[in-house]
N, C-alpha and C positions, 0 to 999 in steps of 0.2 A: 962255338958250335951249338946248333939248335937241336935238341932231342925231340923226336916225334913219338908220341904215345899212341898206341893203336886205339881205335874207337871201341868203346865198350857197349855192350848190349843192355838196354833197359827193358826189363820185362813189362808187359802190358797188363798182366793179371794182378789181382789184389791178393789172392790166396797164396800162401807160402809154397805149397807143393806144386801148384801150377806155375809159379815163377821159376822154381827149380827145374821143372820139365822144360820150360821155354829156353832157359839158359843152356841146359845140357843139349837140347836139340840144336841150338844156335852154334854150339861148339863142336858139333858132330861126334858126340860121345857114342860109344857102342851101346846096344840095347842092354846087355848084361851090366855094364857100368851104370847106366841110368837106374836100372832096377836096384842095384846095390846101394847107390846113393839115396834113393827114395826110401829104401828100407831103413837105413841108418838114421836118416833125418826123422822119420816117423818114430823110431825107437827112442831117439834122444828127446823128442818133444814130449812123449808120453812119460 
């Protein structure tokens, strides 16, 4: 039996937060979820 893996999205941007925004947009995440994810990534990186 052959398993099929869904195609993954490859961000076009170089910057981390821009890549995150692209992936979240691609996956149709809600606006509040995107804001929360971006906040926590910024917090972690600092």
